[in-house]
C-alpha positions as CSV (number, residue, x, y, z in Angstrom):
1,M,17.8,9.6,-3.9
2,P,15.1,8.0,-5.8
3,I,11.5,9.5,-4.8
4,L,10.4,5.8,-3.3
5,A,13.4,6.1,-0.5
6,R,12.8,9.9,-0.5
7,T,9.0,9.4,0.6
8,F,9.5,6.3,2.7
9,G,12.6,8.6,4.5
10,R,10.5,11.4,5.5
11,S,7.9,9.7,6.9
12,G,9.5,7.8,9.5
13,L,10.0,4.3,7.9
14,L,13.8,4.6,8.3
15,P,15.4,1.5,8.7
16,G,15.0,-0.6,11.9
17,H,11.4,0.9,12.3
18,K,9.4,-1.2,11.8
19,P,5.9,0.1,12.6
20,D,2.3,-2.1,13.1
21,W,0.8,-0.2,10.7
22,L,1.5,1.0,7.1
23,F,-0.2,2.8,5.1
24,L,0.3,3.4,1.4
25,D,-1.8,6.5,-1.1
26,E,-0.8,6.1,-4.6
27,A,2.8,5.2,-3.1
28,T,3.8,3.6,-6.2
29,S,1.3,5.3,-9.2
30,A,4.9,7.1,-10.2
31,V,6.8,4.3,-11.1
32,D,6.7,0.9,-13.5
33,E,5.0,-2.5,-12.4
34,A,8.3,-3.9,-12.0
35,T,9.4,-0.9,-10.0
36,E,6.0,-1.8,-8.3
37,A,6.6,-5.6,-7.4
38,R,9.8,-4.8,-6.2
39,L,8.7,-2.3,-3.3
40,Y,6.0,-4.8,-2.3
41,R,8.3,-7.7,-1.9
42,L,10.4,-5.5,0.3
43,L,8.4,-4.7,2.0
44,G,7.1,-8.2,3.0
45,E,10.8,-9.0,3.6
46,R,11.5,-6.5,6.2
47,L,7.8,-6.0,6.9
48,A,6.4,-9.1,7.4
49,A,4.6,-8.4,10.9
50,T,3.4,-4.9,9.6
51,T,-0.2,-4.2,8.3
52,V,0.3,-2.9,4.6
53,V,-3.5,-0.7,3.8
54,S,-2.9,0.6,0.2
55,V,-4.4,2.7,-1.5
56,G,-4.6,3.2,-5.5
57,H,-6.2,2.8,-8.8
58,R,-3.8,0.3,-9.6
59,A,-5.5,-3.4,-9.9
60,T,-2.2,-5.1,-10.1
61,L,-2.1,-4.1,-6.1
62,R,-4.3,-6.7,-5.2
63,R,-2.1,-9.4,-6.3
64,F,0.4,-7.8,-3.0
65,H,-3.0,-7.7,-1.0
66,A,-4.4,-11.4,1.0
67,R,-7.3,-8.8,1.0
68,R,-9.0,-6.7,-0.4
69,L,-11.5,-3.7,0.4
70,A,-13.7,-1.4,-1.7
71,V,-15.0,2.1,-1.4
72,Q,-19.3,1.5,-3.4
73,P,-22.1,3.5,-3.6
74,N,-24.4,2.4,-0.5
75,G,-27.6,4.3,-1.1
76,R,-27.7,5.7,2.2
77,G,-24.7,7.7,2.4
78,P,-22.0,8.3,0.0
79,A,-20.2,5.7,0.4
80,A,-19.4,2.1,2.1
81,V,-16.6,0.4,1.9
82,V,-17.0,-3.3,1.0
83,D,-15.1,-6.5,2.0
84,G,-14.2,-7.5,-1.5
85,G,-12.4,-10.7,-0.1
């Protein structure tokens, strides 16, 4: 079974289960860009009503999301979440 399939299976994302929210933390860091694109395409097709929140360092993640939030220093504490559009 592929690593991503095992990971999503353990997380409760099984056939027929459609969560309201799906949080992905570096979920595609170990795969190539083509596999990453396929994963997000499938998520969009099969979980169209699910809000997907991805945490990652790859710039390629931007194209799979309608909105971008960034964590940046703000001078009043460790960091603040900034809406990047």
